[in-house]
C-alpha positions as CSV (number, residue, x, y, z in Angstrom):
1,M,7.0,-5.4,-2.1
2,I,9.4,-5.5,-5.2
3,S,10.9,-2.3,-5.2
4,F,11.8,-2.1,-1.5
5,P,14.0,-5.2,-1.5
6,V,15.6,-4.1,-4.9
7,L,16.9,-0.8,-3.0
8,V,18.0,-2.9,0.0
9,A,20.0,-5.1,-2.4
10,L,21.4,-1.9,-4.1
11,G,22.9,-1.1,-0.8
12,L,20.5,1.3,0.9
13,P,20.0,0.8,4.6
14,P,16.6,-0.8,5.3
15,I,15.0,2.4,6.8
16,V,16.4,4.6,4.1
17,A,15.3,2.2,1.4
18,N,11.7,1.9,2.9
19,A,11.6,5.8,3.1
20,T,12.9,6.2,-0.5
21,N,10.5,3.4,-1.7
22,T,7.4,5.2,-0.2
23,L,8.2,8.5,-1.9
24,G,9.3,6.8,-5.1
25,I,6.1,5.0,-5.7
26,F,4.1,8.1,-4.6
27,P,3.5,9.3,-8.1
28,G,2.2,5.9,-9.1
29,A,-1.1,6.7,-7.2
30,I,-1.4,10.0,-9.4
31,G,-1.2,7.9,-12.5
32,S,-3.5,5.4,-11.3
33,L,-6.0,8.2,-10.2
34,W,-5.9,9.5,-13.8
35,G,-6.4,6.1,-15.1
36,F,-9.5,5.5,-12.8
37,R,-10.7,8.9,-13.2
38,K,-14.2,7.9,-14.5
39,E,-14.6,5.4,-11.5
40,L,-13.4,8.0,-9.1
41,A,-16.0,10.4,-10.2
42,R,-18.8,7.9,-9.3
43,I,-17.8,7.2,-5.8
44,P,-20.0,8.9,-3.1
45,K,-18.5,11.9,-1.4
46,L,-19.1,10.3,2.0
47,M,-16.1,8.0,1.2
48,R,-13.8,11.0,1.0
49,W,-13.9,11.3,4.8
50,L,-11.6,8.2,4.8
51,L,-8.9,10.6,3.9
52,I,-8.7,12.2,7.4
53,P,-7.9,8.9,9.2
54,A,-5.6,8.0,6.3
55,V,-3.6,11.1,6.8
56,C,-3.5,10.9,10.7
57,G,-2.6,7.2,10.5
58,S,0.1,7.8,8.0
59,A,1.8,10.4,10.0
60,M,1.8,8.3,13.1
61,G,3.5,5.4,11.1
62,A,6.1,7.6,9.7
63,T,6.9,8.9,13.0
64,L,7.3,5.5,14.4
65,L,9.6,4.4,11.7
66,R,11.8,7.4,12.5
67,L,11.9,6.2,16.1
68,T,12.9,2.7,15.0
69,S,16.5,1.7,15.1
70,E,18.0,0.3,12.1
71,S,18.8,-3.1,13.6
72,T,15.2,-3.5,14.9
73,F,13.7,-2.5,11.7
74,E,15.9,-5.0,9.8
75,K,14.5,-7.7,12.0
76,I,11.0,-6.8,11.6
77,V,11.2,-6.5,7.7
78,P,11.1,-10.1,7.1
79,W,8.1,-10.5,8.9
80,L,6.4,-7.4,7.3
81,L,7.2,-8.9,3.8
82,L,5.6,-12.2,4.8
83,F,2.5,-10.6,6.1
84,A,2.2,-8.4,2.9
85,T,2.7,-11.7,0.8
86,T,0.0,-13.4,2.9
87,L,-2.3,-10.6,2.1
88,F,-1.8,-11.1,-1.7
89,I,-2.5,-14.8,-1.1
90,V,-5.9,-14.2,0.3
91,Q,-6.9,-11.5,-2.0
92,T,-9.0,-13.6,-4.3
93,P,-11.5,-14.9,-1.5
94,V,-11.5,-11.3,0.1
95,Q,-12.5,-9.9,-3.5
96,K,-15.3,-12.6,-3.9
97,W,-16.7,-11.5,-0.6
98,L,-16.5,-7.9,-1.4
99,R,-18.5,-8.5,-4.6
100,S,-21.2,-10.4,-2.5
101,A,-24.7,-9.1,-1.9
102,E,-23.9,-9.6,1.8
103,A,-21.4,-6.9,1.7
104,A,-23.6,-4.5,-0.2
105,Q,-26.0,-4.6,2.6
106,R,-23.6,-3.3,5.5
107,P,-25.4,-0.7,7.5
108,G,-24.0,2.6,6.9
109,A,-23.1,4.5,10.2
110,R,-22.1,1.6,12.2
111,W,-19.7,0.1,9.6
112,M,-18.4,3.7,8.5
113,T,-17.3,4.2,12.2
114,I,-15.4,0.8,12.1
115,A,-14.1,1.7,8.7
116,V,-12.6,4.9,10.1
117,I,-10.9,2.9,12.8
118,L,-9.6,0.2,10.6
119,Q,-8.3,3.0,8.2
120,I,-6.3,4.6,10.9
121,A,-4.5,1.2,11.7
122,V,-4.0,0.5,8.0
123,A,-2.5,4.0,7.3
124,L,-0.3,3.5,10.4
125,Y,1.0,0.5,8.7
126,G,1.2,2.3,5.3
127,G,3.3,5.2,6.9
128,Y,5.6,2.7,8.6
129,F,6.2,0.1,5.7
130,G,3.2,-0.1,3.3
131,A,3.4,-3.2,1.3
132,G,0.1,-5.0,0.8
133,M,-1.9,-2.1,2.4
134,S,-4.1,-1.7,-0.8
135,I,-5.6,-5.5,0.0
136,M,-6.4,-4.1,3.5
137,M,-8.0,-0.9,2.2
138,L,-10.2,-2.9,-0.2
139,S,-11.4,-4.8,2.7
140,I,-12.4,-1.7,4.5
141,L,-14.2,-0.4,1.5
142,G,-16.1,-3.8,1.5
143,L,-17.2,-3.2,5.1
144,I,-19.1,0.0,4.1
145,G,-20.9,-1.3,1.0
146,M,-18.7,-0.8,-2.1
147,T,-18.7,-3.8,-4.3
148,D,-17.5,-2.4,-7.8
149,I,-14.0,-3.5,-7.6
150,L,-12.8,-0.9,-10.2
151,E,-14.4,2.0,-8.1
152,M,-12.7,0.3,-5.0
153,S,-9.4,0.6,-6.7
154,A,-10.0,4.1,-7.5
155,M,-10.7,4.9,-3.9
156,T,-7.7,2.8,-2.8
157,S,-5.6,4.9,-5.1
158,L,-6.8,8.2,-3.5
159,L,-6.2,6.8,-0.2
160,S,-2.7,5.4,-1.1
161,L,-1.9,9.0,-2.6
162,A,-2.7,10.5,0.8
163,I,-0.8,8.0,2.9
164,N,2.3,7.8,0.9
165,G,2.3,11.7,0.4
166,V,2.1,12.5,4.0
167,A,4.7,9.7,5.0
168,G,7.1,10.8,2.1
169,L,6.9,14.5,3.2
170,L,7.9,13.5,6.8
171,F,10.7,11.3,5.4
172,I,12.1,14.3,3.4
173,F,12.0,16.6,6.5
174,A,13.8,13.6,8.4
175,G,16.5,13.2,5.6
176,L,15.8,9.8,5.0
177,I,15.5,10.0,1.1
178,D,17.9,8.9,-1.5
179,W,16.9,11.3,-4.2
180,P,18.6,9.7,-7.3
181,Y,16.6,6.5,-6.8
182,V,13.4,8.6,-6.1
183,I,13.6,10.2,-9.5
184,V,14.0,7.0,-11.3
185,M,11.2,5.2,-9.5
186,A,8.7,8.1,-9.7
187,F,9.1,8.0,-13.5
188,G,8.3,4.4,-13.6
189,A,5.7,4.7,-11.1
190,V,3.6,7.1,-13.1
191,I,3.7,5.0,-16.1
192,G,3.1,1.9,-14.1
193,G,0.3,3.4,-12.2
194,Y,-1.6,4.6,-15.3
195,G,-1.0,1.4,-17.2
196,A,-2.2,-0.8,-14.3
197,A,-5.8,0.7,-14.6
198,G,-6.0,-0.2,-18.3
199,V,-4.7,-3.7,-17.5
200,A,-7.2,-4.3,-14.6
201,R,-9.8,-3.5,-17.1
202,K,-8.8,-5.8,-20.0
203,I,-7.1,-8.9,-18.4
204,G,-7.3,-10.9,-15.1
205,R,-4.5,-10.3,-12.5
206,T,-3.9,-14.0,-11.9
207,K,-0.4,-14.2,-13.4
208,V,0.5,-11.0,-12.0
209,R,-0.7,-12.0,-8.6
210,R,1.3,-15.4,-8.9
211,F,4.4,-13.5,-9.8
212,V,4.1,-11.0,-6.9
213,I,3.4,-13.9,-4.4
214,T,6.4,-16.0,-5.6
215,V,8.7,-12.8,-5.5
216,G,7.3,-11.8,-2.1
217,L,7.9,-15.3,-0.4
218,T,11.4,-15.5,-2.1
219,I,12.4,-12.1,-0.8
220,A,11.1,-12.9,2.8
221,I,13.1,-16.0,3.0
222,V,16.2,-14.1,1.7
223,M,15.7,-11.3,4.2
224,F,15.3,-13.9,7.1
225,A,18.5,-15.5,5.9
226,R,20.1,-12.1,5.9
227,V,19.1,-11.4,9.5
228,A,20.1,-14.8,10.6
229,H,23.6,-14.2,8.9
230,H,24.0,-10.9,10.8
231,R,23.5,-12.5,14.0
């Protein structure tokens, strides 16, 4: 949500900025997985099956982005940013529900099927744009009975690694990557991804969430104004 608008502000076309952003933040999931390695080891192996719809959905989303014109994508972006920001706003009540006893009692097979379908949709969104998809994936994990927020964050990092990795690979083949920016972003993403795991254990996320929400709303407004100006 933050790095994509920065790339646009630096002069990259929106689609190139989006593709570059996807690949640039990809290593962050690696750092996060290392930070959550203890939690990841406790996750039931059944959950790993969600990697299949994650990969398939991401490939579809990345392909859809390639078929989208620059002008159309620029018009869609403000709405995507507004949607992602809304997800951050509702994150707290969603997490409260995820920790509830009701969530832990979800029946396995039925909700796992629903989770697979939803994961394909989220991965498609992730391959196309991606901002805020972690909140969606946390909700999906809640549907299939996970309640430990750190284990859920570890699983979300694994799924994000698959989604951004597949999309990034397709963007490379499509020639949509601005490599100097990717190198700088990747370095920061690894450090930030690892550091975020430690922060999540020690302090609350309220201030960070408020910052992201403020930035998201501000950028969405700016992007809406940019589109209106181009008209």
